N, C-alpha and C positions, 0 to 999 in steps of 0.2 A: 860413475853407476848411473849416466843421463839414460832416460826414458821416458820418457811418457810416464684313485689306482685300476681303476680297472685295470683286468688283466691283459699284456697286449698280447700281438698273436708275436710266437716264436721268432727268435733271430735270425733272417737267409743268411748263412751264415757264408756272404762271400766276401770278406772281407780277407787281407793278403796275413797272413800270419808266419814269424817265424819265433823260436824258442830256439835260445842257445846250449839248452840244458838236453834238447835232444831233437827224437822225429815230430815235424810236424803234423797236427790233429786236432780236433777241433776245438777254436781257438778259446771259446768259453768255459769249457774243463780245464785248460791248461792256463788261463788265469784265475779260475776259482783254487787250483793246487799252488797255485805263485803267495795267492792270501791267505790262502790254512799255514801255508808253509809259513809265512811273515811274522815277525815281532815286531816289527818298528813300518807297517806301512804308511805313505806322505801321498797326497790325490796334488797332481799341479791342474788347476783350471785355467781355460781359456771364453773368448763368448763363442765357441759352442758346446758348450756349456749349459747356456742361457738361451737358446736357441730356440727349443719346444717353450720356452714359456715367451716366444714373439719377438724378443731382440735380436734385432740384425748382429751378426757377426760383421768384424772389420773388412776381411781380405777380401769373403768371396764377391763374385759376379756380382749377387744382392747385397753386398755388405756397405759395412757403413762409409768406407772411405769412395767407396764409386758411385755415393750422393752430394756426398762435402765432399770438401778440401781437406785433406788430412793437418795442412800448416791453420786449422782454425781449432784443432787441439795442443795449439801450441801457446806456451809462454809470449815471445815475440806477438802473436798473432792479438794475446791477450791487451798487452801493452800498448800495442799501437791503431786495435780496428775491437776499443770496447764493446761496442755497442751488439754487432754483429757476432762479436763474442757469448755477449750474453744471451743473442735472440737462440746460439747454436746450443749452449748447456741448458737452456729453456726449456726446449724441443728437445732434448734427453733426457732432462727431470721428471717432465711431464709422461715422457713414454713407459716412465717406472708406475704409473699412478692404476694403473688396471692391469700389472702381471703379476703371477703368482708364481713359487716355487715350481721346477717341474719333477720328473721323474731322477732327474741326477741327482740333484739338488738332495732331494730324499732318501734317495736308498743312499749316497756320503751321511749324510745325518743319521740314518740310523745304523749305518758301521764305525762309525764314530762312538754312537751310543753302546752298541754290541763289541767295543775292546778292540777292533778290528784294522780301524783307522783312527791315527794318531792326531794329525793336523792335517787343514787343507790350507798349501796355498794358493793362493788365486792374481789373476792377473784383473778379473772382472770390477766393478765399482759398482754394482748393483743391489750390492746386500741381497742378494737371493738366499744363499748358502746360510748366511744369520737366521734368516727369517724359515728357511723349510730344517732350524734346532742344531745348524752345527755350532758348537760353541768355540773351539781353536782355529780358528777363521786368519789369517796371516792376508793382508790386502794388500801387496805389492806396491800398487797402481792409488789408493786410496779409495772415497767411497763419496757417490753421490747424494747420502741421505744428512750430510752439511754440508755450509758452507764458511769460508774462514774471511777475515778483513785480510787484504793483503799489504795494507798498512800498519794495524797494532794486533793480528795472531784473533781475535774474539771470533769463536765460534757457534753457527747460526745455526737454526737446520735451514734444510736447500729452501723450505719454500718460501721463506725469509728472503733468498735470491730470486725467485718465481718474481714476488711483489713489487722488491727493491733492492735490488743490487746497489746501495751503500749501507756501510758502517756507521754508526751512533759517532764516531769520531771522524766521520765523512770520506773516512778511504772506500776503496772497491772494493766489494765480496766477489768474490770470488767459488769454483765448486772446489771439496778437498779431497781432490786428484791430482794425480802428477800429470803434469803436461809435456808436450813435447819439449826439450832442452831445461829441464828442474833434473835434479837430482830425487832417486827411490827414497821415501824416509828409512832414517839409515835405522833407528831402533829396528824397524819391521822386516826389513832384510839382514839385518845379525839373526835374526831370529828363523826367518825363510834359511838363512845359509847352514846353521844348527841343524836343519831339519835333514838339509837335501846330504848333510856330512851323515848324519846320525842314522838316517832309515834304510831297511834291507832293503825294500822296493817300491818304486812312486809310480803312480798312477797317472798319468796324464793323460786327459780330457779334455775334447773339443778346441785344441790348441797349435797354434802351426807353428810354434816355435821357433817365431822369424824376432821376434821382439825381445834386446839385450837392457840393460842384464837380466830379463827376467829367466830367458833362457837357458843362461848360462847355470842354471839350477841343476836340469835334467839330466844337461849334459855331461854337468861334477858325477851324478850317480849314474849314470853310463859310463864314464870313466874309470869308475869304481871297480867293474865286475869282475875286469882280471886282478884285482887284488884281495876285495874282501865278500867278491857274489853279491855285489848289490845289483839289483834287479830294474830294469824301466821299460814300463809297460806303455804302450803309446795309442789309444781311441781316439782318431782322427779322420773323416770322412775324405780327406785330401792328405796326399803325403807331406811328409817335413823332412827339415834335413837332417834329423838329428833318425830317424827312422833307420839305417843300417848301423845304429850304435844298441838297440833296441833287444832287450830277450823277446816279446814279442809287439808284433804292430796288428793292430782290427780297425779297418778302412770301414768303420760304418757308425749309423745314429748312437750316439751317446746314453741317451735313455733307452735304447732298443740292450746293447751289453751289459746294460749295469745292471737292468731288470734281470735278463736274464740267467747273467754271474747270480746275482742273487739268489734266485730262485736256484743255479747249483751248487748255492753254500749252502741251503738247506736241506741238501738230502745227503747219505750218511757217506762218506767218502774212506779206504781205505788205507789209503797214504792220507789222514790228517794227525800229526802228530801229537798226542800228547791228551789223546782220547776222542771221544768223537765230535763233531765240530758243531760249529755253535748256531742256534735257527736264532736267522735274520727276523726283522718286521717283512710287509707287506713292502716294498718299493712302491 
């Protein structure tokens, strides 16, 4: 497992949509129907979920890896070039100081509070899901809110790393994130695998689905579809390697899509099983 509300205008539905359950129609209504019918929905989020907050993604033309070498986030680079590694992560930690959760984080937190969403599996390390109010967040790649000693394992707030990246024991501090060349945290990975095995709907939001082993989780859900009807939905501005396996693909801005779906869920629906649909808070 190596890895590392003002109300917006209606969404112009230019995005591609494919639904294995029937003819293609408005992707927002199709996604709302899938959510209403779901009994265990899980979200899987990537860097695109946080771009509205002002944070860059990783692989677009303006992404982080087009401005910094990807190797700076590796275990090898930390061990061989600690001063440069420290400056890189000081800049990333500082970038979080002025950002706030956006519509993606708020809508997902509201869906969890309403009982529609069971967990958020995230590749992000910014902590914005938790700040928005999401309770069950499985952070596959760790978080930038804390750091730890590479020698003794003692945990500190990230501010300590910014001021002086050294532990009381004399060891070096490093951000509490998964670097390239490291294993994912075993406990978090096991919980995420269990959610992927249990869910009947996984909603991918803002992920290129190119980083493994994390991307194996949506792939697991997609390949279950023929066996038990589990559905994978992908909301991402750019194509992903798993688009052909998804029940529905929407290539639009994640925040616009989720707010539009949230609005659709608040409307009466004839196909909502078990009674009237739930009315959700504003996204």
